[in-house]
C-alpha positions in Angstrom: 52.9 27.5 -52.5 55.5 29.3 -54.3 59.3 27.8 -54.2 62.1 30.1 -55.5 65.0 27.9 -56.3 68.1 30.7 -55.4 71.6 29.5 -57.7 74.6 31.0 -56.5 77.3 29.9 -58.6 78.6 32.5 -61.0 78.6 29.6 -64.0 75.6 29.9 -66.6 74.3 26.0 -66.1 76.4 24.7 -63.9 75.5 21.4 -61.8 74.3 23.4 -58.9 71.6 25.4 -61.4 70.4 22.2 -63.0 70.3 19.8 -59.7 68.2 22.8 -58.4 66.2 22.3 -61.5 66.1 18.5 -61.3 63.9 19.6 -57.4 62.1 22.3 -58.7 60.4 20.0 -61.4 59.4 17.9 -58.8 58.2 20.7 -56.9 56.4 21.3 -59.6 54.7 17.7 -59.6 53.7 18.1 -56.5 51.7 21.0 -57.4 53.5 24.2 -56.0 54.6 27.5 -58.6 58.4 27.6 -58.5 60.5 30.1 -60.2 64.7 30.1 -60.4 66.6 33.1 -60.3 70.3 32.5 -61.2 73.3 35.7 -59.7 74.8 34.4 -63.8 75.6 37.7 -65.1 73.5 39.7 -62.1 75.2 42.2 -60.1 75.2 42.3 -56.8 77.5 44.1 -54.3 79.2 43.3 -51.1 77.2 44.3 -47.6 79.4 46.9 -46.7 78.2 47.1 -43.3 76.6 50.4 -43.0 73.9 48.8 -40.9 71.4 51.1 -41.3 68.7 48.0 -42.6 69.1 47.4 -38.5 66.9 50.3 -38.3 65.0 50.0 -41.6 65.0 46.4 -42.7 65.9 47.2 -46.3 69.2 47.7 -48.0 70.0 51.0 -49.3 72.7 49.5 -51.8 70.5 49.5 -55.0 71.6 46.5 -57.1 69.9 43.0 -57.7 70.0 42.2 -54.8 66.5 44.6 -54.8 65.0 42.1 -56.9 65.6 39.4 -55.4 64.6 40.5 -52.0 60.8 40.8 -53.5 61.5 37.1 -54.6 62.4 35.6 -51.2 60.0 37.5 -49.2 57.1 36.1 -51.4 58.1 32.3 -51.9 57.1 29.8 -49.3 60.1 27.7 -49.7 63.7 27.8 -51.2 65.9 25.5 -52.3 69.9 27.7 -52.7 73.0 26.0 -53.8 76.0 26.9 -54.0 79.2 25.4 -55.8 82.4 24.6 -53.3 85.6 26.7 -54.2 89.0 26.7 -52.3 86.9 24.1 -50.1 84.0 26.8 -48.7 81.1 28.7 -50.3 81.8 30.5 -54.2 82.0 34.0 -53.0 78.6 35.1 -54.7 77.1 32.5 -51.7 78.8 34.2 -48.6 77.6 38.0 -50.6 73.9 36.4 -50.6 74.1 35.0 -46.8 75.7 39.0 -45.9 73.2 41.0 -47.8 70.0 39.1 -46.3 70.7 40.6 -42.7 68.6 43.5 -43.5 65.6 40.3 -43.9 65.2 41.2 -39.8 62.1 43.0 -39.4 58.3 41.4 -38.1 57.3 42.3 -41.6 60.2 42.1 -43.8 61.5 38.5 -42.8 62.5 35.0 -44.1 60.7 33.0 -40.9 58.2 29.8 -41.4 59.5 29.4 -45.4 60.6 26.5 -46.0 64.7 26.1 -46.9 66.6 23.3 -48.5 70.1 23.0 -49.9 72.6 22.3 -52.7 75.9 22.2 -52.7 78.2 20.7 -55.1 82.2 20.3 -55.0 85.4 18.2 -56.5 86.7 17.2 -53.3 86.4 18.6 -49.9 84.3 21.3 -48.6 81.0 20.2 -48.5 80.7 20.0 -45.0 81.7 23.9 -44.6 79.3 24.9 -47.5 76.3 23.2 -45.7 76.4 24.2 -42.1 76.9 27.6 -43.5 73.7 27.7 -45.3 71.6 25.6 -42.9 73.5 28.0 -39.6 71.8 30.6 -42.3 68.7 29.4 -42.8 68.0 28.4 -38.7 69.6 32.0 -37.1 66.4 33.0 -40.1 63.8 31.2 -38.3 63.5 29.2 -41.7 62.2 25.0 -41.6 65.1 23.1 -43.1 64.2 20.4 -45.4 67.0 17.9 -46.8 70.3 19.0 -48.9 71.9 17.0 -51.3 75.9 16.8 -51.7 77.4 15.9 -54.6 81.2 15.5 -55.8 81.4 16.0 -59.3 83.5 17.5 -61.8 83.2 19.3 -64.9 83.6 16.8 -67.0 81.2 14.2 -65.8 78.0 14.4 -67.4 75.2 14.7 -64.6 73.1 12.7 -66.1 75.0 9.5 -65.3 74.8 10.7 -62.1 71.9 8.1 -60.6 71.8 9.5 -56.9 72.2 13.1 -56.8 68.8 13.2 -59.6 67.2 10.9 -57.4 68.0 13.3 -54.0 67.3 16.5 -55.9 63.8 15.2 -56.7 63.4 14.1 -53.5 64.1 17.1 -51.8 61.4 19.2 -53.8 59.0 16.9 -53.2 59.8 17.2 -49.4 60.1 21.1 -49.4 56.0 21.0 -50.7 55.1 17.8 -48.3 57.1 20.0 -45.7 54.4 23.5 -46.4 51.4 21.0 -46.5 52.3 20.4 -43.0 51.7 24.0 -42.2 53.9 23.8 -39.8 55.1 27.3 -38.1 57.6 28.6 -35.3 55.9 29.5 -32.3 54.8 33.3 -32.2 55.3 33.7 -28.4 59.2 32.6 -28.8 60.2 34.6 -31.9 63.5 35.6 -31.8 63.3 37.9 -35.2 65.4 41.0 -34.6 69.1 41.9 -36.1 71.8 41.0 -33.8 71.5 36.7 -35.1 72.8 34.4 -32.1 72.1 33.3 -28.8 72.7 36.1 -26.2 73.8 36.4 -22.4 74.1 39.6 -21.7 
């Protein structure tokens, strides 16, 4: 099984990325193959609302997101991480979520991948960031795993945050164990489609 960590932090080696790395290390010890993808230094444009992907399942924007799509689709488990900026997700994280709207076709989607979450903030905003990512997980019919919501500042060394370190390792282990359980969404009520959400009309 393959677990992909996606760090949506614009910083090279911030606490978000380091906590994802700890979770991935624990997943390796449980038998998973892992990879870390950091958006630091990558060129990923915002969604332009063209809706071409509604028909094709492919995003026409040619940037570094194209490579990330391949990695997302090839993964069995995901760990998605974002810092909290101005009380919510980092802008880079929101762009990432928007750009995955194209993953909406029966043979090109995120369904049944097990996904955990890492968010790191200095004060308010952790809950808002978590709920946004978890709603994204559910609308893509992924299997939600646990989360890490860490209060941290740049001058706090991660190795002093024992509970965060333990939580990160537990997240990596949990994702592997959920994957091993083989849980899947029922095929007869699948709702992978272009419009995410519950519609009554």
